[in-house]
Backbone as a ProteinNet text record, in pm:
[ID]
protein_1_A
[PRIMARY]
MSDERLARIKLMLGEEGLSRLKKSSVTVVGLGAVGSYVVEGLARSGVGRLRLVDFDEVRASNINRQLYALGSTIGRRKADLAAERVLDINPQCRVEALKIFAAPETFAELLAGPPDLVVDAIDALGPKVGLISEALKAGIPLISSMGAALRTDMNAVRVGPFSKASGCPLAARVRRLLRRHGHPGDFACAYSTEPLGKLRTGARLMEPGPDFYERGRKRAALGSLPTLTGIFGLAIANEAIKFLSGQKKNLI
[TERTIARY]
15178.8	15276.4	15206	15202.5	15164	15179.7	15062	15116.5	15215.7	15226.3	15387.4	15521.8	15512.3	15630.6	15591.3	15493.7	15479.4	15483.2	15488.6	15481.4	15546	15633.1	15731.4	15734.2	15686.8	15600.2	15491.1	15424.9	15267.4	15336.8	15413	15451.1	15496.3	15548.6	15589.5	15466.8	15419.2	15265.2	15150.7	15111	15028.4	14916.3	14780.7	14670.6	14637.7	14620.8	14569.7	14659.1	14803.8	14901.5	14914	14973.8	14990	14867.3	14749.3	14647.3	14645.9	14679.3	14700	14788.2	14939.1	15037.8	14951.3	14934	14810.1	14786.6	14700.9	14607.9	14627.1	14773.1	14830	14895.8	14907.9	14961.8	15068.5	15196.6	15306.2	15355.9	15367.2	15512.7	15610.5	15729.8	15823.1	15916.3	15950.3	15970.5	16156.6	16225.2	16380.3	16444.4	16467.4	16504.6	16623.2	16755.9	16898.7	16938.8	17042.5	17097	17013.7	16912.7	16839.7	16714.8	16652.7	16520.5	16513	16619	16610.1	16575.3	16647.1	16631.8	16478.6	16442.9	16356.5	16225.2	16193.5	16143.5	16142.8	16250	16304.5	16253.6	16252	16201.4	16004.5	15987.1	15830.6	15789.2	15829.7	15805.9	15799.1	15925.5	15965.8	15831.4	15799.7	15691.3	15561.2	15529.1	15372.4	15305.8	15407.1	15269	15207	15087.6	15008.2	15003.4	15062.1	15056.2	15158.3	15279.5	15357.7	15376.4	15394.2	15388.9	15539.4	15595.2	15761.1	15865.2	15899.5	15911.6	16051.5	16100.8	16237.2	16253.6	16300.7	16348.1	16451.5	16546.9	16680.7	16713.6	16795	16899.6	16981.1	17023.2	17120.5	17246.4	17339.5	17474.5	17549.7	17719.8	17803.8	17842.1	17828.5	17882.6	17775.2	17668.2	17566.5	17582.3	17686.1	17692.9	17752.8	17816.4	17905.4	17790.2	17630.6	17552.5	17382.9	17375.7	17234.3	17189.9	17114.9	17044.8	17004.8	16966.5	16908.9	17034.7	17166.6	17256.6	17363.1	17384.1	17466.1	17500.7	17605.2	17662	17594.7	17480.4	17364.8	17271.6	17254	17145.8	17171.5	17327.9	17351.5	17275.5	17246.7	17133.5	17014.1	16925.3	16814.7	16735.7	16637.8	16555.3	16524.4	16547.6	16547.9	16393.3	16280.1	16184.7	16116.3	16195.3	16092.9	16202.4	16334.5	16389.8	16355.6	16303.9	16254.9	16106.8	16024.8	15901.8	15913.8	15989.2	16019.8	16069.9	16165.2	16200.1	16095.9	16034.5	15925.3	15851.1	15790.7	15709.5	15725.4	15904.7	15968.8	15968	15929.5	15936.6	15803.2	15685.1	15588.4	15481.9	15438.7	15364.7	15219.5	15172.7	15032.5	15040.5	15185.6	15174.7	15112	15035.3	15006	15105.1	15213.7	15314	15306.1	15301.7	15305.8	15439.8	15489.5	15665	15669.1	15678.8	15675.8	15816.9	15805.6	15945.5	15916.4	15934	15871.7	15983.4	15995.8	16047.3	15941.2	15977.4	15907.5	15942.4	15818.8	15854.7	15667	15681.4	15506.7	15430.4	15461.1	15339.9	15333.8	15382	15368.7	15362.8	15386.1	15289.7	15157.7	15103.8	14948.3	14924	15007	15008.7	15076.3	15206.6	15265	15207.7	15076.3	15062.4	14885.1	14848.7	14669.8	14676.5	14567.7	14511.8	14421.1	14481.2	14628.4	14695.9	14772.6	14907.8	14841.1	14884	14867.5	15003.4	15102.5	15236.1	15283.1	15410.4	15510.6	15661.3	15729.4	15912	15946.3	16023.7	16085.9	16211.7	16297.8	16403.2	16483.6	16465.2	16497.7	16640.9	16739.1	16840.6	16900.3	16811.5	16809.9	16683	16757.5	16700.4	16610.2	16557.1	16438.6	16326.3	16320.7	16215.9	16166.8	16307.9	16254.1	16185.9	16214.4	16149	15969	16012.2	15837.1	15754.1	15836.2	15724.8	15733.8	15796.9	15740	15666.3	15668	15569.8	15412.9	15460.3	15281.6	15201.4	15319.2	15280.7	15204.5	15265.7	15248.1	15128.4	15099.4	14972.1	14863.1	14882.8	14757.6	14730.7	14824.7	14822.5	14849.2	14931.9	14940.9	15101.7	15081.9	15196.9	15321.6	15408.7	15585.9	15671.1	15789.5	15917.8	15975.1	16093.3	16157.5	16352.6	16457.5	16578	16662.1	16739.3	16834.4	16940.8	17082.9	17180.3	17261.7	17288.1	17310.2	17495.6	17518.4	17654.2	17737.4	17887.2	17991.8	17985.4	17909.6	17880.7	17949.6	17959.7	18052.4	17995.3	17938.8	17882.7	17746.7	17708.6	17579.2	17486.6	17576.1	17533.5	17467.7	17500.8	17450.9	17277.7	17240	17158.4	17003.7	16944	16830.7	16678.1	16571.6	16423	16363	16297.1	16234.2	16211	16131.2	16088.8	16154.6	16142.8	16230	16312.7	16165.5	16259.9	16368.1	16400	16530.7	16575.6	16589.6	16721.4	16826.9	16947.1	17068.6	17181	17296	17442.2	17425.9	17303	17298.9	17266.7	17366.6	17371.5	17220.8	17192.3	17087.6	16957.7	16977.1	16825.8	16820.3	16914.7	16941.7	16848.9	16956.2	16906.7	16772.2	16659.5	16593.2	16458.8	16521.7	16423.1	16410	16516.7	16491.2	16391.1	16421.6	16367.8	16205.4	16187	16018.3	15944.5	16030	15985.6	15900.9	16030.9	15991.1	15830.1	15818.4	15695.3	15606.3	15616.5	15506.1	15449.6	15583.1	15577.8	15650.2	15648.3	15720	15642.5	15579.5	15494.9	15581.1	15599.7	15686.6	15646	15753.9	15709.9	15842.5	15824.5	15922.6	16059.9	16164.7	16247.2	16406.2	16501.1	16600.7	16716.7	16796.2	16934.4	17020.3	17124.4	17271	17317.3	17325.6	17436.5	17550	17578.7	17742.3	17798.6	17930.4	17943.7	18054.1	18044.7	18097.8	18256	18275.2	18424	18514.8	18620.4	18701.6	18631.3	18541.8	18531	18425.8	18397.9	18330.7	18401.1	18543.8	18608.2	18661.4	18586.6	18599	18522.2	18437.9	18290.8	18407.5	18355.5	18401.4	18228.3	18286.1	18158.8	18168.9	17998.9	18008.5	17946.9	17979.7	17866	17743.1	17614.6	17544.9	17482.7	17411.5	17413.8	17318.6	17311.9	17215.7	17054	17006.6	16878.2	16824.2	16941.3	16976.8	17008.8	17022	17067.7	16909.7	16814.5	16700.3	16629.3	16641.6	16621.6	16641.8	16794.7	16871.1	17014.8	17097.8	17203.8	17304.6	17491.1	17554.1	17545.8	17598.9	17563.1	17681.6	17768.8	17854	17836.9	17910.1	17910.6	17990.6	17880.8	17984.5	17996.1	18108.2	18119	18051.8	17984.8	17922.5	17927.2	17905.8	17891.1	17777.5	17815.1	17714.5	17613.3	17684.8	17646.9	17512.8	17598.7	17507	17364.1	17397.8	17291.8	17174	17199.6	17137.7	17087.6	17136.5	17109.3	16940.7	16983.4	16940	16790.2	16776	16683.7	16539.3	16640.1	16580.6	16559	16609.7	16564.7	16414.7	16423.8	16283.9	16176	16240.7	16098.7	16063.4	16160.9	16118.7	16047.3	16030.1	15917.5	15812.4	15795.7	15707.3	15599.3	15651.2	15589.4	15520.1	15644.3	15529.8	15414.3	15430.4	15307.6	15226.1	15224.4	15136	15062.8	15113.5	15067.9	14991.9	15021.4	14946.9	14994	15116.6	15212.3	15222	15264.1	15299.7	15170	15098.5	15002	15070.8	15147.5	15182.7	15350.3	15392.7	15563.1	15609.8	15527.9	15601.1	15573
16290.1	16230.1	16071.7	16021.3	15865.6	15841.3	15758.2	15755.9	15674	15625.5	15514.4	15624.8	15688.8	15812.4	15864.6	15908.2	15980.7	15887.7	15784	15674.3	15708.9	15756.6	15812.5	15968.5	16025.2	16142.6	16128.4	16004.6	15959.6	15923.7	15845.8	15777.7	15921.5	15997.3	16140.8	16218	16229.4	16367.3	16303.1	16166.7	16146.5	16141.7	16050.9	16068.4	16227.4	16287.5	16461.2	16531.6	16508.7	16594.1	16645.8	16506.2	16450.7	16544.9	16516.8	16584.7	16750.4	16737	16947.3	16978.4	16884	16937	16946.3	16825.5	16807.9	16952.6	17002.6	17105.4	17237.2	17266.6	17358.4	17406	17571.6	17659.6	17719.6	17729.7	17781	17920.4	18023	18114.5	18108.2	18107.1	18096.9	18212.6	18315.7	18444.1	18435.6	18427.5	18406.5	18277.2	18194.3	18068.4	18044.2	18122.3	18085.2	17973.1	18040.5	17930	17880	17972	17947.3	17902.6	18015.6	17940.1	17800.6	17804.3	17616.6	17543.4	17539	17419.6	17416.6	17553.6	17550.4	17498.9	17515.8	17433	17317.7	17261.7	17103.3	17007.1	17069	17022.7	17046.3	17143.5	17127.5	17062.2	17009.4	16964.1	16829.3	16751.4	16617	16576.9	16723.2	16666.2	16647.2	16704.4	16650.6	16766.6	16907.4	17019.7	17038.7	17077.9	17056.1	17168.8	17278.3	17385.9	17509.6	17508.9	17596.6	17718.1	17827	17936.9	17993.9	17960.2	17977.5	18107.2	18217.4	18314	18366.9	18391.1	18453	18513.6	18630	18649.4	18603.4	18581.6	18570.3	18403.8	18434.4	18276.7	18233.5	18096.4	18049.6	18097	18135	18201.7	18079.5	18071.7	17945.9	18028.1	18140.1	18164	18156.6	18063.5	17993.9	17860.8	17823.5	17639.8	17623.8	17705.8	17689.2	17674.4	17693.8	17697.6	17677.1	17667.9	17663.2	17582	17494.5	17366.7	17336.6	17489.8	17465.1	17472.5	17508.7	17539.9	17435.5	17410.7	17281.8	17348.6	17250.8	17307.6	17300.7	17236	17192.6	17290.9	17352.1	17437	17600.6	17675.7	17788.1	17857.5	17953.8	18056.5	18034.2	17897.7	17898	17993.8	17958.4	18044.6	17965.2	18029.1	17938.4	17874	17966.8	17968.9	17834.8	17786.7	17665.2	17575.5	17620.9	17437.3	17412.3	17537.1	17456.2	17413.2	17426.5	17374	17272.2	17245.7	17119.2	17022.2	17042	16925.6	16914.7	17002.7	16976.4	16909.5	16906.8	16817.6	16700.3	16668	16512.1	16467.3	16552.4	16454	16425	16544	16523.8	16565.2	16492.4	16521.2	16588.1	16539.8	16594.6	16738.7	16746.3	16916.3	17040.3	17115.5	17221.2	17350.3	17338.5	17459.8	17572.1	17701.5	17772.7	17896.3	17871.3	17927.6	18085.6	18171.2	18286.7	18391.9	18428.4	18537.3	18638	18673.3	18866.8	18872.8	19017.7	19054.8	19090.5	19071.2	19117.3	19270.1	19356.7	19464.6	19531.1	19694.5	19691.4	19655.2	19654	19642.3	19463.2	19419.8	19250.1	19182.9	19289.3	19231.1	19151.1	19230.6	19152.5	19015.8	19045.9	18870.8	18783.5	18805	18732.2	18667.6	18724.6	18721.3	18697.1	18659.2	18651.4	18528	18489.8	18347.9	18348.1	18409.2	18440.8	18299.8	18250.6	18153.3	18123.7	17995.9	17984.5	18010.1	18012.3	18080.5	18131.6	18209.2	18299.5	18294.3	18236.1	18260.7	18323	18435.3	18524.9	18458.8	18465.3	18415.4	18512.1	18648.3	18739.8	18806.6	18792.3	18881.4	19070.6	19097.7	19260.1	19302.9	19439.5	19439.6	19522.2	19607.8	19679.9	19627.1	19490.9	19383.7	19351.5	19272.9	19223.1	19262.7	19370.9	19456	19495.6	19498	19538	19401	19314	19177.1	19198.4	19142.1	19135.1	19214.2	19350.6	19460.1	19399.5	19391.5	19325.5	19253	19130.2	19021.5	19026.8	19104.8	19149.7	19228.8	19309	19387.3	19278.2	19190.9	19129.4	19013.3	18968.6	18912.5	18758.3	18765.2	18585.7	18531.6	18467.3	18404.7	18401	18427.6	18463.9	18386.2	18334	18304	18407.7	18448.9	18509.9	18451.5	18478.3	18400.3	18554.9	18591.2	18696.6	18649.9	18705.3	18626.7	18530	18461.6	18319	18331.1	18433	18404.9	18464.2	18434.2	18474.9	18355.8	18259.4	18180.1	18018.8	18022.2	17874.2	17761.4	17800.7	17774.4	17696.6	17579.5	17513.4	17527.3	17520.5	17533.4	17663.5	17753	17893.2	17931.7	17867.3	17876.8	17861.7	17925	17966.2	17980.5	17908.5	17996.5	18021.7	18165.3	18245.5	18300.6	18418.5	18520.8	18642.3	18738.1	18824.9	18927.7	18950.8	19055.8	18987.5	18864.3	18782	18780.6	18773.8	18798	18903.3	18808.9	18916.1	18877.9	18930	18922.4	18870	19002.6	18978.5	19125.5	19132.6	19271.9	19336.1	19213	19244.3	19251.3	19172	19182.5	19340.5	19381.2	19521.8	19608.2	19622.5	19703.1	19649.9	19531.9	19511.6	19588	19572.5	19651.6	19750.6	19839	20024.3	20009.7	19936.1	19997.7	19938.1	19827.1	19789.2	19928.7	19950.6	20096.9	20162.1	20225.2	20342.3	20312.4	20176.4	20102.9	20129.3	20148.4	20136.8	19996.3	19884.6	19781.6	19694.5	19781.2	19696.2	19517.7	19519.5	19371.2	19244.3	19120	19019.7	18898.1	18866.7	18776.2	18628.6	18527.7	18430.3	18429.8	18391.5	18428.9	18329.9	18283	18219.4	18302.1	18292.5	18387.8	18344.3	18375.5	18337.6	18367.4	18331.8	18432.7	18415.8	18351.8	18345.4	18481.5	18529.3	18647.6	18663.6	18741.3	18786.2	18819.5	18893.1	18907.7	19003.2	18921.5	18934.8	18871.6	18816.6	18762.5	18866.3	18965.2	19045.2	19118.2	19139.5	19193.2	19131.1	18992.2	18902.1	18953.3	19064.1	19126.9	19164.4	19187.1	19271.1	19338.8	19427.3	19511.4	19391	19372.8	19276.9	19401.9	19387.9	19469.4	19406.1	19414.6	19352.5	19360.3	19242.5	19177.9	19234.8	19229.2	19315.5	19372.1	19227.8	19214.7	19333.5	19376.2	19452.2	19628.2	19618.3	19795.1	19843.9	19808.7	19892.4	19869.1	19753.4	19752.2	19750.6	19727.2	19697.3	19816.5	19783.4	19873.8	19755.9	19851.5	19711.6	19649.1	19569.8	19555.5	19418.7	19403.7	19301.6	19166	19134.7	18974.3	18929.9	18840.2	18817.4	18622.5	18548.3	18463.5	18358.9	18240.4	18146.7	18015	17923.1	17762.3	17700	17632.5	17555.3	17494.8	17449.9	17387.7	17469	17586.9	17679.1	17750.6	17747	17832.9	17734.5	17571.3	17485.8	17461.7	17476.6	17457	17547.9	17669.5	17769.2	17762.1	17680.7	17658.5	17573.3	17430.7	17328.2	17368.9	17419.2	17486.3	17566.9	17619.4	17718	17599.6	17514.2	17407.3	17353.4	17285.2	17200.1	17295.1	17406.7	17477.8	17524	17507.1	17545.6	17396.9	17312.5	17162.8	17151.8	17163.1	17203.2	17273.4	17392.9	17494.4	17460.1	17427.6	17396.3	17221.6	17136.4	17024.1	17013.8	17127.9	17115.2	17111	17057.8	17053	17187.5	17230.2	17371.4	17476.2	17500.2	17643	17753.9	17827.2	17971	17957.4	18000.4	18019.3	18095.1	18182.5	18266.8	18217.5
12376.1	12399	12451.7	12399	12463.3	12610.9	12670.7	12822.7	12855.9	12729.9	12766.6	12775	12700.3	12725	12863.1	12922.7	13006.2	13122.1	13117.7	13242.7	13372.7	13367.8	13471	13509.8	13431.9	13476.3	13573.5	13478.5	13594	13750.1	13744.1	13868.7	13952.7	13927.1	13984.4	14022.3	13904.7	13985.4	13995.1	13927.4	13941.2	13822.5	13779.2	13682	13700.7	13809.3	13791.5	13752.7	13799.6	13806.8	13612.3	13598.6	13430.6	13323.5	13388	13295.7	13324.1	13444	13417.5	13331.2	13350	13232	13090.2	13099.1	12925.8	12895.5	12989.1	12956.8	12951.9	13009.8	13021.1	12932.7	12880.6	12796.4	12846.3	12810.5	12854.8	12735.6	12743.6	12629.1	12721.7	12591.5	12648	12548.9	12620.3	12537.6	12518.3	12457.8	12432.4	12437.4	12339.1	12335.8	12273.1	12375.7	12391.8	12489.6	12533.1	12626.9	12773.4	12782.6	12887.3	12845.1	12792.4	12722.2	12661.7	12569.6	12515.1	12589.6	12686.7	12811	12900.2	12901.7	12942.1	12863	12774.5	12649.5	12682.3	12657.9	12671.5	12770.7	12873.7	13039.7	12992.4	12973	12952	12809.5	12735.5	12647.6	12687.2	12719.8	12784.3	12902.8	12977	13078.8	13042.4	12886.6	12886.4	12860.2	12871	12873.2	12728.3	12735.6	12626.6	12530.9	12522.8	12430	12489.3	12390.8	12339.2	12293.3	12346.6	12218.2	12252	12127.6	12170.2	12071.9	12133.6	12090.9	12094.1	11971.6	11945	11849.6	11791.8	11629.6	11565.2	11652.7	11618.1	11551	11475.6	11414.6	11485.6	11465.4	11512.1	11462.1	11543.8	11504.3	11569.7	11497.5	11529.3	11696.6	11713.7	11854.3	11981.6	11902.6	12043.3	12048	11965.5	11979.6	12132.2	12141.6	12311.4	12436.9	12379.9	12522.4	12468.4	12382	12308.7	12258.1	12328.1	12275.2	12098.3	12063.5	11915	11806.1	11867.2	11772.9	11763	11623.9	11591	11467.2	11392.8	11238.8	11177.8	11196.6	11111.7	11064.4	11204.2	11205.3	11196.2	11180.8	11166.4	11080.4	11105.5	10985.5	11009.5	11092.3	11061.9	11211.8	11245.5	11323.6	11414.4	11552	11656	11695.6	11661	11691.2	11626.3	11492.9	11394	11430.6	11480.9	11546.1	11708.5	11743.2	11874.6	11856.6	11788.2	11750.8	11699	11571.1	11542.1	11639.8	11731.5	11825.6	11953.5	11981.9	12063.2	11993	11887.7	11800.7	11812.1	11753.7	11774.2	11900.1	12036.1	12137.7	12171.3	12108.2	12178.6	12048.3	12006.2	11845.4	11904.3	12019.8	12063.2	12130.2	12119.4	12185.7	12055.4	12133.6	12003.3	11997.9	11941	11938.2	11839.7	11877.1	11797.3	11837	11699.6	11664.2	11635.2	11718.8	11676.5	11677	11534.5	11492.3	11487.1	11605.2	11648.9	11809.8	11785.2	11901.7	11968.4	12114.8	12251	12268.1	12260.7	12224.3	12263.7	12319.9	12306	12218	12097.7	12000.7	11975.6	12046.8	12021.2	12141.8	12283.8	12401.1	12454.9	12340.9	12323.5	12289.4	12186.8	12087	12167	12263.7	12323.1	12428.6	12490.7	12634.7	12597.9	12453.4	12442.2	12475.5	12526.4	12588.3	12708.5	12865.2	12829.9	12866.2	12842.6	12865.7	13021	13082.4	13223.1	13273.4	13222.9	13268.4	13152.2	13185.1	13111.4	13139.1	13105.5	13088.9	13020.4	13117.1	13059.6	13082.1	12915.6	12935.4	12808.8	12832.3	12735.7	12757.2	12691.3	12747.8	12715	12647.3	12640	12755.5	12823.1	12953.9	12927.2	12820.4	12801.4	12761.4	12655.5	12641.6	12753.2	12836.6	12941.9	13021.4	13103.5	13188.1	13126.4	13002.6	12896.5	12978.3	12923	12928.4	13045.8	13158.5	13292	13351.5	13306.3	13380.4	13308.8	13207	13132.6	13170.9	13182.7	13255.1	13406	13485.6	13581.9	13592.9	13512.1	13519.4	13458.2	13389.1	13319.5	13464.3	13512.6	13660	13612.6	13498.1	13453.2	13529.5	13565	13605.6	13559.5	13621.8	13562.5	13636.2	13541.2	13575	13489.2	13552.8	13473	13505.8	13404.4	13431.2	13441.7	13531.1	13576.8	13516.2	13555.9	13473.6	13500.1	13414	13402.3	13358	13252.4	13229.6	13332.1	13314.3	13414	13543	13547.2	13676.5	13676	13775.6	13731.1	13867.6	13974.7	14073.8	14078.1	14046.4	14026.6	14186.5	14258.5	14408.2	14447	14383.4	14400.6	14312.8	14243.5	14157.9	14284	14219.7	14315.8	14232.6	14260.4	14199.7	14326.2	14276.9	14411.8	14390.8	14479.5	14505.8	14447.3	14325.5	14265.6	14393.1	14482.7	14567.7	14664.5	14658.7	14717.4	14665.9	14504.1	14428.8	14468.6	14506.6	14565.2	14482.7	14489.3	14359.3	14263	14212.9	14032.2	13985.9	13935.7	13856.3	13786.8	13733.7	13597.6	13684.9	13787.3	13914	13961	13976.7	14037.7	13918.3	13821.2	13685.4	13671.2	13676.4	13633.1	13775.6	13851.8	14003.3	13966.7	13922.1	13924.1	13809.2	13696.3	13568.9	13672.6	13698.2	13714.1	13812.2	13896.6	14013.9	13888.4	13807.4	13731.9	13645.8	13601.6	13531.8	13633	13780.8	13866.2	13891.8	13873.8	13908.4	14023.1	14139.8	14208.7	14260.6	14290.9	14244.8	14254.4	14319.3	14314.3	14222.6	14173.3	14073.2	14100.8	14033.6	14022.6	13946.5	13997.7	13911.1	13944.8	13871.4	13847.1	13866.9	13984.8	13973.2	14025.7	14040.8	14111.6	14239.3	14356.6	14474.1	14464.8	14333.9	14329.7	14308.5	14377.8	14359.8	14217.5	14142.6	14024	14001.8	14110.8	14130.7	13998.9	13953.7	13836.8	13741.3	13705.1	13617.3	13494.9	13562.4	13501.2	13390.3	13444.3	13338.2	13205	13236.5	13071.5	12978.5	13009.4	12898	12816.5	12721.9	12603.6	12494.5	12473.5	12382.9	12220.3	12201.9	12077.7	12028	11875.1	11736.8	11743.2	11727.7	11728.3	11564.1	11534.5	11409.9	11319.2	11190	11144.3	11156.2	11241.1	11280.9	11412.9	11476.2	11581.8	11582.4	11413.8	11401.1	11462.6	11402.5	11413.4	11559.3	11590.9	11714.5	11888.9	11867.3	11976.4	11998.5	12085.2	12085.8	12099.2	12115.1	12166.3	12328.6	12305.2	12436.5	12520.7	12660.5	12644.8	12612.5	12543.7	12502.7	12624.5	12755.5	12845.9	12808.8	12871.8	12903.4	12973.7	12932.5	12978.9	12979.7	13072.7	13085.9	13028	12941.4	12907.7	13011.4	13118.2	13241.3	13277.4	13313.8	13418.2	13325.3	13191.7	13150.3	13150	13122.1	13098.4	13257.8	13338.5	13498.4	13518.1	13465.7	13476.9	13436.6	13308	13215	13301.7	13327.2	13348.4	13532.1	13605.9	13742.6	13697.7	13613.5	13592.7	13530.7	13423.7	13379.9	13507.3	13589.6	13735.1	13803.5	13843.4	13879.6	13809.8	13701	13621.5	13634.6	13633.4	13597.3	13772.5	13852	14038.6	13980.9	13943.7	13903.6	13854.8	13737.5	13649.5	13639.4	13726.8	13751.7	13901	13962.6	14082.8	14212.3	14178	14345.6	14453.2	14321.1	14426.6	14373.2	14442.4	14436.9	14377.2	14407.4	14406.4	14364.7	14293.6	14224.8	14339.6	14401.7	14521.4	14654.9
[MASK]
++++++++++++++++++++++++++++++++++++++++++++++++++++++++++++++++++++++++++++++++++++++++++++++++++++++++++++++++++++++++++++++++++++++++++++++++++++++++++++++++++++++++++++++++++++++++++++++++++++++++++++++++++++++++++++++++++++++++++++++++++++++++++++

């Protein structure tokens, strides 16, 4: 990205901070409601290399909350759409689009490098816990998104240590499974402290699409506001920018 395009970023972060961003490498796994906005913030800040991972394609049901979901993009792969958008924003960014599942047999490829930061924006519990566990084992800095669905209060969104995450059923399940993996270590995550209350009754079981019969299971389709999922994604991107630019020495 040209210096002119990044002039306002430079005013905020300084020459050294901007240089750090240009040299940084980030892997974002999951390019849906949260992940797409993470990528947007990173691309516009001038991050030099992005590995974008998502096996799925855009569906009509994604349009209410996912940045890449448009009437004209239904049926296209999210990773390809994300890569195209990043290059339209910053042609100098080195973009790698991986249309693969996050799974034990692909974790090595996802974490190769290693990147300076991994962002976990995966919906499925098993792959999410597996990726977190592998990143922790490899000592790679990580920011993970907990549950953004069913929330309405933007002031309840937090980014901080996973050990402090409260009021989030997804975080509770992730915590239990990580203990089984033998990884009680801490990491950064985005979560909401807003009580779910009766909103949880709005969930319904959704049949998985054809791509998921081999790799997934039925899971609840949860209502979500485009504003809250976007806030989660941009909040994660903001923490990533501060960390990668050197403004923040540690994520937790």
